[in-house]
N, CA, C, O and CB atoms as a CASP TS submission, in Angstrom:
PFRMAT TS
TARGET T0000
AUTHOR 0000-0000-0000
METHOD Language model
MODEL 1
PARENT N/A
ATOM      1  N   MET     1      98.186  86.961  71.292  1.00  0.00           N
ATOM      2  CA  MET     1      96.828  87.466  71.247  1.00  0.00           C
ATOM      3  C   MET     1      96.554  88.241  72.542  1.00  0.00           C
ATOM      4  O   MET     1      96.790  87.712  73.628  1.00  0.00           O
ATOM      5  CB  MET     1      95.804  86.302  71.055  1.00  0.00           C
ATOM      6  N   PRO     2      96.065  89.470  72.451  1.00  0.00           N
ATOM      7  CA  PRO     2      95.802  90.273  73.645  1.00  0.00           C
ATOM      8  C   PRO     2      94.650  89.692  74.465  1.00  0.00           C
ATOM      9  O   PRO     2      93.736  89.056  73.940  1.00  0.00           O
ATOM     10  CB  PRO     2      95.489  91.719  73.252  1.00  0.00           C
ATOM     11  N   ASN     3      94.732  89.934  75.751  1.00  0.00           N
ATOM     12  CA  ASN     3      93.649  89.514  76.642  1.00  0.00           C
ATOM     13  C   ASN     3      92.429  90.395  76.427  1.00  0.00           C
ATOM     14  O   ASN     3      92.569  91.595  76.191  1.00  0.00           O
ATOM     15  CB  ASN     3      94.097  89.568  78.119  1.00  0.00           C
ATOM     16  N   PRO     4      91.226  89.814  76.506  1.00  0.00           N
ATOM     17  CA  PRO     4      90.016  90.641  76.372  1.00  0.00           C
ATOM     18  C   PRO     4      89.885  91.589  77.553  1.00  0.00           C
ATOM     19  O   PRO     4      90.356  91.301  78.653  1.00  0.00           O
ATOM     20  CB  PRO     4      88.756  89.756  76.263  1.00  0.00           C
ATOM     21  N   ASP     5      89.243  92.718  77.311  1.00  0.00           N
ATOM     22  CA  ASP     5      89.037  93.722  78.357  1.00  0.00           C
ATOM     23  C   ASP     5      87.967  93.222  79.324  1.00  0.00           C
ATOM     24  O   ASP     5      86.790  93.146  78.973  1.00  0.00           O
ATOM     25  CB  ASP     5      88.629  95.098  77.742  1.00  0.00           C
ATOM     26  N   ASN     6      88.384  92.883  80.539  1.00  0.00           N
ATOM     27  CA  ASN     6      87.441  92.411  81.552  1.00  0.00           C
ATOM     28  C   ASN     6      87.257  93.517  82.586  1.00  0.00           C
ATOM     29  O   ASN     6      88.123  93.745  83.431  1.00  0.00           O
ATOM     30  CB  ASN     6      87.943  91.085  82.227  1.00  0.00           C
ATOM     31  N   ARG     7      86.120  94.197  82.506  1.00  0.00           N
ATOM     32  CA  ARG     7      85.856  95.333  83.387  1.00  0.00           C
ATOM     33  C   ARG     7      84.877  94.965  84.492  1.00  0.00           C
ATOM     34  O   ARG     7      84.337  95.853  85.152  1.00  0.00           O
ATOM     35  CB  ARG     7      85.314  96.509  82.585  1.00  0.00           C
ATOM     36  N   ALA     8      84.641  93.703  84.704  1.00  0.00           N
ATOM     37  CA  ALA     8      83.618  93.251  85.643  1.00  0.00           C
ATOM     38  C   ALA     8      83.849  93.756  87.062  1.00  0.00           C
ATOM     39  O   ALA     8      82.891  94.066  87.771  1.00  0.00           O
ATOM     40  CB  ALA     8      83.561  91.748  85.650  1.00  0.00           C
ATOM     41  N   ASP     9      85.106  93.842  87.484  1.00  0.00           N
ATOM     42  CA  ASP     9      85.372  94.254  88.864  1.00  0.00           C
ATOM     43  C   ASP     9      86.061  95.619  88.966  1.00  0.00           C
ATOM     44  O   ASP     9      86.609  95.960  90.014  1.00  0.00           O
ATOM     45  CB  ASP     9      86.223  93.211  89.548  1.00  0.00           C
ATOM     46  N   ASN    10      86.035  96.391  87.887  1.00  0.00           N
ATOM     47  CA  ASN    10      86.699  97.698  87.901  1.00  0.00           C
ATOM     48  C   ASN    10      86.153  98.617  88.997  1.00  0.00           C
ATOM     49  O   ASN    10      86.928  99.239  89.723  1.00  0.00           O
ATOM     50  CB  ASN    10      86.544  98.372  86.546  1.00  0.00           C
ATOM     51  N   ALA    11      84.837  98.706  89.120  1.00  0.00           N
ATOM     52  CA  ALA    11      84.245  99.618  90.105  1.00  0.00           C
ATOM     53  C   ALA    11      84.682  99.224  91.512  1.00  0.00           C
ATOM     54  O   ALA    11      85.023 100.084  92.324  1.00  0.00           O
ATOM     55  CB  ALA    11      82.699  99.612  89.999  1.00  0.00           C
ATOM     56  N   GLU    12      84.671  97.944  91.793  1.00  0.00           N
ATOM     57  CA  GLU    12      85.077  97.471  93.124  1.00  0.00           C
ATOM     58  C   GLU    12      86.548  97.775  93.396  1.00  0.00           C
ATOM     59  O   GLU    12      86.906  98.197  94.496  1.00  0.00           O
ATOM     60  CB  GLU    12      84.822  95.962  93.256  1.00  0.00           C
ATOM     61  N   ARG    13      87.390  97.562  92.401  1.00  0.00           N
ATOM     62  CA  ARG    13      88.816  97.848  92.575  1.00  0.00           C
ATOM     63  C   ARG    13      89.055  99.349  92.766  1.00  0.00           C
ATOM     64  O   ARG    13      89.896  99.741  93.575  1.00  0.00           O
ATOM     65  CB  ARG    13      89.617  97.333  91.363  1.00  0.00           C
ATOM     66  N   ILE    14      88.340 100.173  92.045  1.00  0.00           N
ATOM     67  CA  ILE    14      88.483 101.625  92.189  1.00  0.00           C
ATOM     68  C   ILE    14      88.027 102.055  93.582  1.00  0.00           C
ATOM     69  O   ILE    14      88.693 102.863  94.230  1.00  0.00           O
ATOM     70  CB  ILE    14      87.667 102.371  91.096  1.00  0.00           C
ATOM     71  N   GLU    15      86.899 101.521  94.046  1.00  0.00           N
ATOM     72  CA  GLU    15      86.408 101.850  95.391  1.00  0.00           C
ATOM     73  C   GLU    15      87.416 101.437  96.455  1.00  0.00           C
ATOM     74  O   GLU    15      87.655 102.180  97.406  1.00  0.00           O
ATOM     75  CB  GLU    15      85.057 101.167  95.654  1.00  0.00           C
ATOM     76  N   ASP    16      88.014 100.242  96.298  1.00  0.00           N
ATOM     77  CA  ASP    16      89.029  99.788  97.255  1.00  0.00           C
ATOM     78  C   ASP    16      90.234 100.726  97.268  1.00  0.00           C
ATOM     79  O   ASP    16      90.776 101.041  98.328  1.00  0.00           O
ATOM     80  CB  ASP    16      89.481  98.358  96.917  1.00  0.00           C
ATOM     81  N   THR    17      90.642 101.162  96.090  1.00  0.00           N
ATOM     82  CA  THR    17      91.784 102.070  95.991  1.00  0.00           C
ATOM     83  C   THR    17      91.473 103.409  96.655  1.00  0.00           C
ATOM     84  O   THR    17      92.321 103.978  97.343  1.00  0.00           O
ATOM     85  CB  THR    17      92.173 102.286  94.518  1.00  0.00           C
ATOM     86  N   ILE    18      90.263 103.908  96.448  1.00  0.00           N
ATOM     87  CA  ILE    18      89.858 105.166  97.084  1.00  0.00           C
ATOM     88  C   ILE    18      89.912 105.020  98.599  1.00  0.00           C
ATOM     89  O   ILE    18      90.472 105.877  99.283  1.00  0.00           O
ATOM     90  CB  ILE    18      88.434 105.581  96.633  1.00  0.00           C
ATOM     91  N   GLN    19      89.340 103.949  99.126  1.00  0.00           N
ATOM     92  CA  GLN    19      89.327 103.736 100.575  1.00  0.00           C
ATOM     93  C   GLN    19      90.737 103.611 101.135  1.00  0.00           C
ATOM     94  O   GLN    19      91.036 104.176 102.187  1.00  0.00           O
ATOM     95  CB  GLN    19      88.521 102.489 100.920  1.00  0.00           C
ATOM     96  N   HIS    20      91.596 102.885 100.455  1.00  0.00           N
ATOM     97  CA  HIS    20      92.974 102.716 100.905  1.00  0.00           C
ATOM     98  C   HIS    20      93.715 104.062 100.908  1.00  0.00           C
ATOM     99  O   HIS    20      94.456 104.372 101.840  1.00  0.00           O
ATOM    100  CB  HIS    20      93.709 101.700 100.006  1.00  0.00           C
ATOM    101  N   THR    21      93.503 104.839  99.864  1.00  0.00           N
ATOM    102  CA  THR    21      94.157 106.146  99.769  1.00  0.00           C
ATOM    103  C   THR    21      93.664 107.080 100.872  1.00  0.00           C
ATOM    104  O   THR    21      94.460 107.798 101.475  1.00  0.00           O
ATOM    105  CB  THR    21      93.905 106.777  98.388  1.00  0.00           C
ATOM    106  N   LEU    22      92.367 107.075 101.137  1.00  0.00           N
ATOM    107  CA  LEU    22      91.822 107.910 102.212  1.00  0.00           C
ATOM    108  C   LEU    22      92.355 107.468 103.580  1.00  0.00           C
ATOM    109  O   LEU    22      92.595 108.306 104.449  1.00  0.00           O
ATOM    110  CB  LEU    22      90.280 107.856 102.201  1.00  0.00           C
ATOM    111  N   GLN    23      92.538 106.170 103.773  1.00  0.00           N
ATOM    112  CA  GLN    23      93.137 105.675 105.016  1.00  0.00           C
ATOM    113  C   GLN    23      94.548 106.228 105.171  1.00  0.00           C
ATOM    114  O   GLN    23      94.947 106.639 106.260  1.00  0.00           O
ATOM    115  CB  GLN    23      93.159 104.127 105.039  1.00  0.00           C
ATOM    116  N   ASN    24      95.301 106.235 104.073  1.00  0.00           N
ATOM    117  CA  ASN    24      96.658 106.781 104.121  1.00  0.00           C
ATOM    118  C   ASN    24      96.653 108.260 104.476  1.00  0.00           C
ATOM    119  O   ASN    24      97.506 108.723 105.233  1.00  0.00           O
ATOM    120  CB  ASN    24      97.359 106.572 102.785  1.00  0.00           C
ATOM    121  N   VAL    25      95.697 108.998 103.933  1.00  0.00           N
ATOM    122  CA  VAL    25      95.583 110.424 104.242  1.00  0.00           C
ATOM    123  C   VAL    25      95.350 110.605 105.740  1.00  0.00           C
ATOM    124  O   VAL    25      96.022 111.412 106.383  1.00  0.00           O
ATOM    125  CB  VAL    25      94.432 111.079 103.425  1.00  0.00           C
ATOM    126  N   HIS    26      94.405 109.861 106.290  1.00  0.00           N
ATOM    127  CA  HIS    26      94.073 109.995 107.715  1.00  0.00           C
ATOM    128  C   HIS    26      95.225 109.536 108.607  1.00  0.00           C
ATOM    129  O   HIS    26      95.483 110.149 109.643  1.00  0.00           O
ATOM    130  CB  HIS    26      92.810 109.189 108.044  1.00  0.00           C
ATOM    131  N   GLN    27      95.913 108.479 108.222  1.00  0.00           N
ATOM    132  CA  GLN    27      97.054 108.016 109.007  1.00  0.00           C
ATOM    133  C   GLN    27      98.158 109.062 109.022  1.00  0.00           C
ATOM    134  O   GLN    27      98.792 109.297 110.051  1.00  0.00           O
ATOM    135  CB  GLN    27      97.587 106.692 108.450  1.00  0.00           C
ATOM    136  N   THR    28      98.379 109.682 107.878  1.00  0.00           N
ATOM    137  CA  THR    28      99.408 110.725 107.807  1.00  0.00           C
ATOM    138  C   THR    28      99.013 111.923 108.664  1.00  0.00           C
ATOM    139  O   THR    28      99.849 112.485 109.372  1.00  0.00           O
ATOM    140  CB  THR    28      99.635 111.167 106.346  1.00  0.00           C
ATOM    141  N   GLU    29      97.741 112.315 108.600  1.00  0.00           N
ATOM    142  CA  GLU    29      97.279 113.430 109.432  1.00  0.00           C
ATOM    143  C   GLU    29      97.449 113.107 110.915  1.00  0.00           C
ATOM    144  O   GLU    29      97.906 113.953 111.683  1.00  0.00           O
ATOM    145  CB  GLU    29      95.806 113.756 109.126  1.00  0.00           C
ATOM    146  N   ASP    30      97.088 111.899 111.320  1.00  0.00           N
ATOM    147  CA  ASP    30      97.247 111.489 112.715  1.00  0.00           C
ATOM    148  C   ASP    30      98.714 111.471 113.122  1.00  0.00           C
ATOM    149  O   ASP    30      99.066 111.882 114.227  1.00  0.00           O
ATOM    150  CB  ASP    30      96.627 110.112 112.938  1.00  0.00           C
ATOM    151  N   PHE    31      99.569 110.990 112.219  1.00  0.00           N
ATOM    152  CA  PHE    31     101.005 110.950 112.492  1.00  0.00           C
ATOM    153  C   PHE    31     101.552 112.361 112.701  1.00  0.00           C
ATOM    154  O   PHE    31     102.314 112.606 113.635  1.00  0.00           O
ATOM    155  CB  PHE    31     101.754 110.252 111.342  1.00  0.00           C
ATOM    156  N   VAL    32     101.162 113.273 111.835  1.00  0.00           N
ATOM    157  CA  VAL    32     101.641 114.651 111.932  1.00  0.00           C
ATOM    158  C   VAL    32     101.175 115.280 113.255  1.00  0.00           C
ATOM    159  O   VAL    32     101.954 115.948 113.935  1.00  0.00           O
ATOM    160  CB  VAL    32     101.139 115.491 110.722  1.00  0.00           C
ATOM    161  N   LYS    33      99.902 115.063 113.617  1.00  0.00           N
ATOM    162  CA  LYS    33      99.388 115.611 114.873  1.00  0.00           C
ATOM    163  C   LYS    33     100.161 115.074 116.072  1.00  0.00           C
ATOM    164  O   LYS    33     100.477 115.817 117.001  1.00  0.00           O
ATOM    165  CB  LYS    33      97.903 115.289 115.024  1.00  0.00           C
ATOM    166  N   ALA    34     100.458 113.791 116.045  1.00  0.00           N
ATOM    167  CA  ALA    34     101.123 113.160 117.182  1.00  0.00           C
ATOM    168  C   ALA    34     102.615 113.476 117.246  1.00  0.00           C
ATOM    169  O   ALA    34     103.223 113.381 118.312  1.00  0.00           O
ATOM    170  CB  ALA    34     100.927 111.666 117.121  1.00  0.00           C
ATOM    171  N   ASN    35     103.205 113.849 116.122  1.00  0.00           N
ATOM    172  CA  ASN    35     104.662 114.003 116.067  1.00  0.00           C
ATOM    173  C   ASN    35     105.125 115.350 115.556  1.00  0.00           C
ATOM    174  O   ASN    35     106.301 115.507 115.225  1.00  0.00           O
ATOM    175  CB  ASN    35     105.241 112.942 115.210  1.00  0.00           C
ATOM    176  N   SER    36     104.248 116.316 115.481  1.00  0.00           N
ATOM    177  CA  SER    36     104.600 117.594 114.858  1.00  0.00           C
ATOM    178  C   SER    36     105.806 118.273 115.517  1.00  0.00           C
ATOM    179  O   SER    36     106.599 118.932 114.844  1.00  0.00           O
ATOM    180  CB  SER    36     103.410 118.527 114.907  1.00  0.00           C
ATOM    181  N   GLU    37     105.935 118.107 116.826  1.00  0.00           N
ATOM    182  CA  GLU    37     107.063 118.762 117.505  1.00  0.00           C
ATOM    183  C   GLU    37     108.398 118.115 117.161  1.00  0.00           C
ATOM    184  O   GLU    37     109.450 118.698 117.421  1.00  0.00           O
ATOM    185  CB  GLU    37     106.857 118.729 119.010  1.00  0.00           C
ATOM    186  N   HIS    38     108.369 116.915 116.579  1.00  0.00           N
ATOM    187  CA  HIS    38     109.607 116.210 116.232  1.00  0.00           C
ATOM    188  C   HIS    38     109.913 116.262 114.741  1.00  0.00           C
ATOM    189  O   HIS    38     110.947 115.759 114.302  1.00  0.00           O
ATOM    190  CB  HIS    38     109.521 114.766 116.678  1.00  0.00           C
ATOM    191  N   LEU    39     109.030 116.860 113.970  1.00  0.00           N
ATOM    192  CA  LEU    39     109.219 116.919 112.525  1.00  0.00           C
ATOM    193  C   LEU    39     109.805 118.253 112.105  1.00  0.00           C
ATOM    194  O   LEU    39     109.470 119.298 112.663  1.00  0.00           O
ATOM    195  CB  LEU    39     107.900 116.678 111.804  1.00  0.00           C
ATOM    196  N   THR    40     110.676 118.206 111.123  1.00  0.00           N
ATOM    197  CA  THR    40     111.234 119.447 110.578  1.00  0.00           C
ATOM    198  C   THR    40     110.201 120.083 109.649  1.00  0.00           C
ATOM    199  O   THR    40     109.224 119.444 109.257  1.00  0.00           O
ATOM    200  CB  THR    40     112.580 119.178 109.817  1.00  0.00           C
ATOM    201  N   ASN    41     110.427 121.330 109.308  1.00  0.00           N
ATOM    202  CA  ASN    41     109.549 122.003 108.353  1.00  0.00           C
ATOM    203  C   ASN    41     109.533 121.276 107.013  1.00  0.00           C
ATOM    204  O   ASN    41     108.490 121.181 106.366  1.00  0.00           O
ATOM    205  CB  ASN    41     109.989 123.455 108.157  1.00  0.00           C
ATOM    206  N   GLU    42     110.694 120.762 106.597  1.00  0.00           N
ATOM    207  CA  GLU    42     110.766 120.026 105.343  1.00  0.00           C
ATOM    208  C   GLU    42     109.918 118.761 105.405  1.00  0.00           C
ATOM    209  O   GLU    42     109.210 118.445 104.449  1.00  0.00           O
ATOM    210  CB  GLU    42     112.216 119.675 105.013  1.00  0.00           C
ATOM    211  N   GLU    43     109.981 118.039 106.511  1.00  0.00           N
ATOM    212  CA  GLU    43     109.186 116.823 106.666  1.00  0.00           C
ATOM    213  C   GLU    43     107.695 117.146 106.680  1.00  0.00           C
ATOM    214  O   GLU    43     106.894 116.448 106.057  1.00  0.00           O
ATOM    215  CB  GLU    43     109.581 116.085 107.953  1.00  0.00           C
ATOM    216  N   MET    44     107.332 118.197 107.386  1.00  0.00           N
ATOM    217  CA  MET    44     105.927 118.613 107.433  1.00  0.00           C
ATOM    218  C   MET    44     105.439 118.984 106.035  1.00  0.00           C
ATOM    219  O   MET    44     104.340 118.602 105.634  1.00  0.00           O
ATOM    220  CB  MET    44     105.741 119.808 108.401  1.00  0.00           C
ATOM    221  N   SER    45     106.248 119.718 105.305  1.00  0.00           N
ATOM    222  CA  SER    45     105.899 120.128 103.949  1.00  0.00           C
ATOM    223  C   SER    45     105.765 118.911 103.034  1.00  0.00           C
ATOM    224  O   SER    45     104.834 118.825 102.234  1.00  0.00           O
ATOM    225  CB  SER    45     106.954 121.099 103.394  1.00  0.00           C
ATOM    226  N   PHE    46     106.702 117.976 103.161  1.00  0.00           N
ATOM    227  CA  PHE    46     106.662 116.762 102.351  1.00  0.00           C
ATOM    228  C   PHE    46     105.365 115.992 102.597  1.00  0.00           C
ATOM    229  O   PHE    46     104.705 115.568 101.649  1.00  0.00           O
ATOM    230  CB  PHE    46     107.878 115.870 102.656  1.00  0.00           C
ATOM    231  N   LEU    47     105.000 115.811 103.862  1.00  0.00           N
ATOM    232  CA  LEU    47     103.789 115.057 104.200  1.00  0.00           C
ATOM    233  C   LEU    47     102.529 115.793 103.737  1.00  0.00           C
ATOM    234  O   LEU    47     101.577 115.167 103.272  1.00  0.00           O
ATOM    235  CB  LEU    47     103.725 114.806 105.715  1.00  0.00           C
ATOM    236  N   LYS    48     102.527 117.116 103.866  1.00  0.00           N
ATOM    237  CA  LYS    48     101.381 117.900 103.402  1.00  0.00           C
ATOM    238  C   LYS    48     101.222 117.766 101.889  1.00  0.00           C
ATOM    239  O   LYS    48     100.113 117.568 101.394  1.00  0.00           O
ATOM    240  CB  LYS    48     101.544 119.386 103.793  1.00  0.00           C
ATOM    241  N   GLU    49     102.328 117.873 101.157  1.00  0.00           N
ATOM    242  CA  GLU    49     102.279 117.753  99.701  1.00  0.00           C
ATOM    243  C   GLU    49     101.859 116.349  99.277  1.00  0.00           C
ATOM    244  O   GLU    49     101.127 116.183  98.302  1.00  0.00           O
ATOM    245  CB  GLU    49     103.640 118.101  99.091  1.00  0.00           C
ATOM    246  N   LYS    50     102.322 115.344 100.008  1.00  0.00           N
ATOM    247  CA  LYS    50     101.949 113.971  99.686  1.00  0.00           C
ATOM    248  C   LYS    50     100.441 113.780  99.844  1.00  0.00           C
ATOM    249  O   LYS    50      99.799 113.145  99.008  1.00  0.00           O
ATOM    250  CB  LYS    50     102.716 112.976 100.582  1.00  0.00           C
ATOM    251  N   ASN    51      99.881 114.331 100.918  1.00  0.00           N
ATOM    252  CA  ASN    51      98.437 114.231 101.114  1.00  0.00           C
ATOM    253  C   ASN    51      97.667 115.024 100.062  1.00  0.00           C
ATOM    254  O   ASN    51      96.571 114.622  99.672  1.00  0.00           O
ATOM    255  CB  ASN    51      98.064 114.717 102.506  1.00  0.00           C
ATOM    256  N   GLU    52      98.212 116.124  99.607  1.00  0.00           N
ATOM    257  CA  GLU    52      97.572 116.879  98.532  1.00  0.00           C
ATOM    258  C   GLU    52      97.541 116.057  97.243  1.00  0.00           C
ATOM    259  O   GLU    52      96.549 116.073  96.514  1.00  0.00           O
ATOM    260  CB  GLU    52      98.305 118.213  98.299  1.00  0.00           C
ATOM    261  N   ARG    53      98.631 115.341  96.967  1.00  0.00           N
ATOM    262  CA  ARG    53      98.656 114.467  95.782  1.00  0.00           C
ATOM    263  C   ARG    53      97.656 113.329  95.944  1.00  0.00           C
ATOM    264  O   ARG    53      96.986 112.934  94.990  1.00  0.00           O
ATOM    265  CB  ARG    53     100.079 113.898  95.547  1.00  0.00           C
ATOM    266  N   ARG    54      97.564 112.811  97.161  1.00  0.00           N
ATOM    267  CA  ARG    54      96.588 111.749  97.421  1.00  0.00           C
ATOM    268  C   ARG    54      95.161 112.261  97.209  1.00  0.00           C
ATOM    269  O   ARG    54      94.332 111.559  96.631  1.00  0.00           O
ATOM    270  CB  ARG    54      96.752 111.207  98.857  1.00  0.00           C
ATOM    271  N   ALA    55      94.877 113.462  97.667  1.00  0.00           N
ATOM    272  CA  ALA    55      93.538 114.041  97.494  1.00  0.00           C
ATOM    273  C   ALA    55      93.233 114.216  96.008  1.00  0.00           C
ATOM    274  O   ALA    55      92.113 113.951  95.570  1.00  0.00           O
ATOM    275  CB  ALA    55      93.426 115.405  98.232  1.00  0.00           C
ATOM    276  N   ALA    56      94.209 114.654  95.239  1.00  0.00           N
ATOM    277  CA  ALA    56      94.014 114.799  93.793  1.00  0.00           C
ATOM    278  C   ALA    56      93.771 113.430  93.157  1.00  0.00           C
ATOM    279  O   ALA    56      92.951 113.298  92.249  1.00  0.00           O
ATOM    280  CB  ALA    56      95.241 115.488  93.140  1.00  0.00           C
ATOM    281  N   SER    57      94.474 112.434  93.629  1.00  0.00           N
ATOM    282  CA  SER    57      94.289 111.077  93.123  1.00  0.00           C
ATOM    283  C   SER    57      92.884 110.570  93.428  1.00  0.00           C
ATOM    284  O   SER    57      92.248 109.950  92.576  1.00  0.00           O
ATOM    285  CB  SER    57      95.334 110.133  93.727  1.00  0.00           C
ATOM    286  N   VAL    58      92.402 110.831  94.633  1.00  0.00           N
ATOM    287  CA  VAL    58      91.049 110.414  95.012  1.00  0.00           C
ATOM    288  C   VAL    58      90.019 111.099  94.109  1.00  0.00           C
ATOM    289  O   VAL    58      89.057 110.467  93.671  1.00  0.00           O
ATOM    290  CB  VAL    58      90.768 110.746  96.506  1.00  0.00           C
ATOM    291  N   ASP    59      90.218 112.372  93.836  1.00  0.00           N
ATOM    292  CA  ASP    59      89.299 113.089  92.936  1.00  0.00           C
ATOM    293  C   ASP    59      89.270 112.422  91.560  1.00  0.00           C
ATOM    294  O   ASP    59      88.200 112.219  90.985  1.00  0.00           O
ATOM    295  CB  ASP    59      89.717 114.578  92.799  1.00  0.00           C
ATOM    296  N   SER    60      90.436 112.087  91.042  1.00  0.00           N
ATOM    297  CA  SER    60      90.513 111.421  89.737  1.00  0.00           C
ATOM    298  C   SER    60      89.859 110.048  89.776  1.00  0.00           C
ATOM    299  O   SER    60      89.154 109.658  88.845  1.00  0.00           O
ATOM    300  CB  SER    60      91.971 111.290  89.289  1.00  0.00           C
ATOM    301  N   LEU    61      90.096 109.324  90.852  1.00  0.00           N
ATOM    302  CA  LEU    61      89.495 107.994  90.985  1.00  0.00           C
ATOM    303  C   LEU    61      87.980 108.074  91.079  1.00  0.00           C
ATOM    304  O   LEU    61      87.281 107.225  90.525  1.00  0.00           O
ATOM    305  CB  LEU    61      90.053 107.280  92.212  1.00  0.00           C
ATOM    306  N   ARG    62      87.467 109.073  91.767  1.00  0.00           N
ATOM    307  CA  ARG    62      86.013 109.241  91.856  1.00  0.00           C
ATOM    308  C   ARG    62      85.417 109.526  90.480  1.00  0.00           C
ATOM    309  O   ARG    62      84.341 109.030  90.144  1.00  0.00           O
ATOM    310  CB  ARG    62      85.659 110.377  92.834  1.00  0.00           C
ATOM    311  N   HIS    63      86.121 110.325  89.694  1.00  0.00           N
ATOM    312  CA  HIS    63      85.680 110.600  88.323  1.00  0.00           C
ATOM    313  C   HIS    63      85.697 109.304  87.504  1.00  0.00           C
ATOM    314  O   HIS    63      84.760 109.021  86.758  1.00  0.00           O
ATOM    315  CB  HIS    63      86.588 111.680  87.656  1.00  0.00           C
ATOM    316  N   GLU    64      86.753 108.536  87.651  1.00  0.00           N
ATOM    317  CA  GLU    64      86.862 107.266  86.945  1.00  0.00           C
ATOM    318  C   GLU    64      85.752 106.305  87.377  1.00  0.00           C
ATOM    319  O   GLU    64      85.217 105.561  86.554  1.00  0.00           O
ATOM    320  CB  GLU    64      88.240 106.636  87.193  1.00  0.00           C
ATOM    321  N   LEU    65      85.409 106.321  88.665  1.00  0.00           N
ATOM    322  CA  LEU    65      84.337 105.469  89.174  1.00  0.00           C
ATOM    323  C   LEU    65      82.992 105.842  88.545  1.00  0.00           C
ATOM    324  O   LEU    65      82.194 104.968  88.205  1.00  0.00           O
ATOM    325  CB  LEU    65      84.254 105.576  90.705  1.00  0.00           C
ATOM    326  N   LYS    66      82.749 107.143  88.395  1.00  0.00           N
ATOM    327  CA  LYS    66      81.521 107.594  87.732  1.00  0.00           C
ATOM    328  C   LYS    66      81.479 107.126  86.281  1.00  0.00           C
ATOM    329  O   LYS    66      80.440 106.684  85.792  1.00  0.00           O
ATOM    330  CB  LYS    66      81.407 109.125  87.795  1.00  0.00           C
ATOM    331  N   GLU    67      82.619 107.227  85.598  1.00  0.00           N
ATOM    332  CA  GLU    67      82.685 106.767  84.219  1.00  0.00           C
ATOM    333  C   GLU    67      82.429 105.268  84.138  1.00  0.00           C
ATOM    334  O   GLU    67      81.743 104.795  83.233  1.00  0.00           O
ATOM    335  CB  GLU    67      84.043 107.107  83.605  1.00  0.00           C
ATOM    336  N   GLU    68      82.976 104.537  85.078  1.00  0.00           N
ATOM    337  CA  GLU    68      82.773 103.090  85.097  1.00  0.00           C
ATOM    338  C   GLU    68      81.303 102.751  85.346  1.00  0.00           C
ATOM    339  O   GLU    68      80.763 101.838  84.721  1.00  0.00           O
ATOM    340  CB  GLU    68      83.658 102.438  86.174  1.00  0.00           C
ATOM    341  N   ALA    69      80.660 103.478  86.250  1.00  0.00           N
ATOM    342  CA  ALA    69      79.235 103.257  86.516  1.00  0.00           C
ATOM    343  C   ALA    69      78.418 103.547  85.266  1.00  0.00           C
ATOM    344  O   ALA    69      77.489 102.803  84.950  1.00  0.00           O
ATOM    345  CB  ALA    69      78.752 104.138  87.690  1.00  0.00           C
ATOM    346  N   ASN    70      78.748 104.618  84.550  1.00  0.00           N
ATOM    347  CA  ASN    70      78.048 104.939  83.294  1.00  0.00           C
ATOM    348  C   ASN    70      78.253 103.842  82.264  1.00  0.00           C
ATOM    349  O   ASN    70      77.316 103.467  81.559  1.00  0.00           O
ATOM    350  CB  ASN    70      78.535 106.284  82.729  1.00  0.00           C
ATOM    351  N   TYR    71      79.471 103.326  82.174  1.00  0.00           N
ATOM    352  CA  TYR    71      79.764 102.245  81.232  1.00  0.00           C
ATOM    353  C   TYR    71      78.925 101.018  81.570  1.00  0.00           C
ATOM    354  O   TYR    71      78.329 100.406  80.684  1.00  0.00           O
ATOM    355  CB  TYR    71      81.272 101.891  81.253  1.00  0.00           C
ATOM    356  N   GLN    72      78.879 100.661  82.850  1.00  0.00           N
ATOM    357  CA  GLN    72      78.105  99.487  83.265  1.00  0.00           C
ATOM    358  C   GLN    72      76.622  99.654  82.951  1.00  0.00           C
ATOM    359  O   GLN    72      75.965  98.710  82.514  1.00  0.00           O
ATOM    360  CB  GLN    72      78.294  99.230  84.759  1.00  0.00           C
ATOM    361  N   GLN    73      76.094 100.868  83.178  1.00  0.00           N
ATOM    362  CA  GLN    73      74.681 101.129  82.880  1.00  0.00           C
ATOM    363  C   GLN    73      74.408 100.983  81.387  1.00  0.00           C
ATOM    364  O   GLN    73      73.396 100.403  80.994  1.00  0.00           O
ATOM    365  CB  GLN    73      74.278 102.538  83.357  1.00  0.00           C
ATOM    366  N   GLN    74      75.300 101.501  80.560  1.00  0.00           N
ATOM    367  CA  GLN    74      75.132 101.404  79.114  1.00  0.00           C
ATOM    368  C   GLN    74      75.235  99.956  78.655  1.00  0.00           C
ATOM    369  O   GLN    74      74.506  99.526  77.762  1.00  0.00           O
ATOM    370  CB  GLN    74      76.175 102.264  78.393  1.00  0.00           C
ATOM    371  N   LYS    75      76.134  99.217  79.263  1.00  0.00           N
ATOM    372  CA  LYS    75      76.346  97.824  78.889  1.00  0.00           C
ATOM    373  C   LYS    75      75.137  96.970  79.273  1.00  0.00           C
ATOM    374  O   LYS    75      74.786  96.027  78.564  1.00  0.00           O
ATOM    375  CB  LYS    75      77.617  97.279  79.555  1.00  0.00           C
ATOM    376  N   ASP    76      74.504  97.306  80.401  1.00  0.00           N
ATOM    377  CA  ASP    76      73.383  96.523  80.908  1.00  0.00           C
ATOM    378  C   ASP    76      72.065  96.816  80.182  1.00  0.00           C
ATOM    379  O   ASP    76      71.079  96.109  80.388  1.00  0.00           O
ATOM    380  CB  ASP    76      73.213  96.783  82.381  1.00  0.00           C
ATOM    381  N   LYS    77      72.042  97.826  79.355  1.00  0.00           N
ATOM    382  CA  LYS    77      70.807  98.168  78.628  1.00  0.00           C
ATOM    383  C   LYS    77      70.540  97.203  77.515  1.00  0.00           C
ATOM    384  O   LYS    77      69.545  97.342  76.803  1.00  0.00           O
ATOM    385  CB  LYS    77      70.880  99.572  78.069  1.00  0.00           C
TER
END
């Protein structure tokens, strides 16, 4: 028997994921600033692309968070 859909903490989990991802973005930016003279062009490109993927992920998560808020509002009516 499948587990029931429990969405009670979805918004909180999404917010935590967004914050964690943004922390990773900032840590990577700080790392690049502090170590740019020791990084190859390939490494710099890899880190830049990784942060771009993270930014896209944050955008998607923010959209998902809005959908979750709408769901909660509809459910609470």
